[in-house]
PASEDO-94509 format. One record per residue (C-alpha): residue in three letters; x, y, z. Coordinates in steps of 0.02 Angstrom, whole numbers, plus 50000, padded with zeros to 5 digits. Example, Ala and Ser with C-alpha at 12.3 -4.5 7.8 and 13.67 -1.06 7.14 Angstrom:
BEGIN
R    aa      c1      c2      c3
R   ALA   50615   49775   50390
R   SER   50684   49947   50357
This chain:
BEGIN
R    aa      c1      c2      c3
R   MET   50002   50000   50001
R   ALA   50069   50161   49949
R   VAL   50049   50316   50051
R   THR   50021   50479   49954
R   SER   50005   50650   50029
R   LYS   49889   50779   49964
R   LYS   49869   50951   50033
R   ILE   49696   50972   50092
R   ARG   49625   51149   50104
R   SER   49538   51191   50268
R   ALA   49353   51206   50260
R   GLN   49362   51346   50385
R   ARG   49463   51457   50279
R   LEU   49331   51449   50135
R   ARG   49199   51495   50258
R   VAL   49298   51648   50324
R   GLY   49330   51712   50148
R   SER   49154   51691   50091
R   SER   49082   51762   50253
R   LEU   49196   51917   50228
R   ARG   49124   51935   50053
R   SER   48953   51923   50122
R   ILE   48985   52057   50252
R   HIS   49059   52169   50123
R   THR   48910   52145   50011
R   LEU   48788   52176   50159
R   LEU   48886   52336   50207
R   TYR   48882   52395   50020
R   VAL   48695   52365   50007
R   THR   48659   52446   50174
R   ALA   48760   52600   50129
R   ILE   48667   52615   49958
R   GLY   48502   52601   50048
R   LEU   48549   52734   50180
R   ALA   48609   52846   50041
R   LEU   48443   52829   49946
R   ILE   48344   52865   50105
R   ALA   48451   53025   50136
R   CYS   48429   53080   49957
R   THR   48240   53053   49966
R   LEU   48225   53152   50132
R   ALA   48334   53290   50058
R   GLY   48225   53295   49905
R   MET   48066   53305   50002
R   ARG   48136   53449   50106
R   LEU   48191   53537   49945
R   LEU   48015   53519   49870
R   ASN   47933   53580   50031
R   TRP   48049   53732   50031
R   ALA   48009   53766   49848
R   GLN   47822   53757   49879
R   ILE   47831   53876   50031
R   THR   47942   53998   49931
R   LEU   47822   53995   49784
R   ASP   47674   54028   49902
R   ASP   47777   54173   49977
R   ILE   47797   54249   49806
R   LEU   47613   54224   49756
R   TYR   47520   54261   49921
R   GLY   47646   54345   50037
R   ARG   47648   54330   50227
R   PRO   47520   54325   50300
R   ARG   47442   54233   50157
R   THR   47335   54355   50063
R   PHE   47225   54348   49904
R   HIS   47134   54487   49815
R   LEU   46984   54480   49706
R   THR   46890   54622   49618
R   ASP   46721   54593   49530
R   TYR   46543   54658   49517
R   VAL   46435   54555   49630
R   GLY   46267   54655   49617
R   GLY   46177   54733   49761
R   GLN   46275   54893   49757
R   THR   46160   55043   49748
R   GLY   46209   55158   49609
R   SER   46395   55111   49610
R   ASP   46496   55088   49450
R   THR   46641   55029   49554
R   PRO   46670   54842   49582
R   THR   46677   54758   49750
R   HIS   46846   54717   49815
R   PHE   46876   54561   49919
R   THR   47035   54520   50022
R   ALA   47058   54350   50096
R   MET   47189   54323   50228
R   ASN   47257   54180   50330
R   ILE   47308   54274   50489
R   ASP   47387   54150   50612
R   ARG   47277   54008   50552
R   GLN   47115   54115   50558
R   VAL   47038   54138   50387
R   VAL   46960   54309   50361
R   VAL   46881   54388   50207
R   PHE   46861   54577   50200
R   GLU   46726   54645   50075
R   LEU   46729   54825   50016
R   PRO   46563   54845   49927
R   GLY   46583   54961   49781
R   GLY   46764   54990   49842
R   ASP   46693   55098   49983
R   PRO   46795   55073   50145
R   LYS   46655   55150   50248
R   HIS   46548   54999   50218
R   ILE   46677   54862   50245
R   GLN   46608   54693   50293
R   VAL   46708   54553   50375
R   ILE   46669   54373   50344
R   GLU   46753   54255   50472
R   GLY   46807   54093   50397
R   PRO   46870   53936   50482
R   TYR   47009   53918   50603
R   LEU   47143   53800   50521
R   VAL   47217   53670   50637
R   GLY   47382   53581   50602
R   ALA   47564   53604   50578
R   HIS   47616   53754   50470
R   GLU   47431   53795   50434
R   ASP   47475   53981   50450
R   LEU   47562   53957   50281
R   THR   47407   53884   50193
R   PRO   47347   53998   50050
R   VAL   47162   54049   50042
R   THR   47088   54086   49874
R   LEU   46919   54166   49816
R   SER   46808   54151   49670
R   LEU   46634   54211   49628
R   HIS   46502   54096   49550
R   ASP   46315   54078   49555
R   VAL   46296   53911   49646
R   ASP   46113   53918   49692
R   GLY   46042   53987   49528
R   ASP   45973   54152   49595
R   SER   46077   54251   49466
R   LEU   46184   54330   49606
R   LYS   46364   54285   49622
R   ASP   46403   54184   49777
R   LEU   46575   54188   49862
R   LEU   46678   54028   49864
R   VAL   46827   54018   49978
R   GLU   46953   53882   49935
R   ILE   47068   53814   50070
R   ARG   47173   53661   50031
R   GLN   47061   53606   49887
R   GLU   46904   53615   49992
R   GLN   46769   53749   49954
R   ILE   46664   53846   50076
R   VAL   46513   53930   49995
R   TYR   46443   54097   50056
R   LEU   46277   54136   49977
R   HIS   46241   54316   49925
R   ARG   46078   54367   50016
R   ASP   46009   54538   50059
R   GLY   46170   54624   50005
R   ALA   46285   54523   50112
R   PHE   46368   54351   50108
R   ARG   46324   54215   50230
R   LEU   46337   54031   50254
R   PRO   46195   53923   50183
R   THR   46060   53849   50292
R   PRO   46046   53658   50293
R   GLU   45904   53669   50174
R   GLU   45999   53782   50056
R   HIS   46151   53666   50065
R   ALA   46046   53517   50025
R   SER   45972   53602   49868
R   ILE   46144   53659   49814
R   GLN   46210   53479   49829
R   LEU   46059   53420   49724
R   GLU   46104   53542   49589
R   ARG   46284   53492   49587
R   ASP   46243   53307   49577
R   GLN   46127   53330   49425
């Protein structure tokens, strides 16, 4: 019987080498994942900053929106009514100057906005006849929600539950 010698590689060495490669791969994948998360967070902050800066340019601080139009109900005035909507520390307020006359200013209180950074939420206005009485009604838009103020007796007011139901029926048809 002949004895031959053959160098046998240690099984432990193979495991150590492959486990080091696995650790390096894991660290590499983890670093890429953390970098992607950091880039996403930085991108979100950048977009948020850009939106706030754009709103600052468009609406100022406090958030302000102006609208001038003929709404009817002005006695003998050829001057349109001027509306100013403001978000003053989360309280929405609309000032109406009928016929542009500051002596007859009317203040319409809107909702109080609750939440983080709601003092930076823009408020916009539009005038449309929503109830079919041929008088323009005031629509206040806040965060893609509309609040309707009906034009009645020369002033704007919130609709009664019955008026609200009839407006909803007209919109659904």
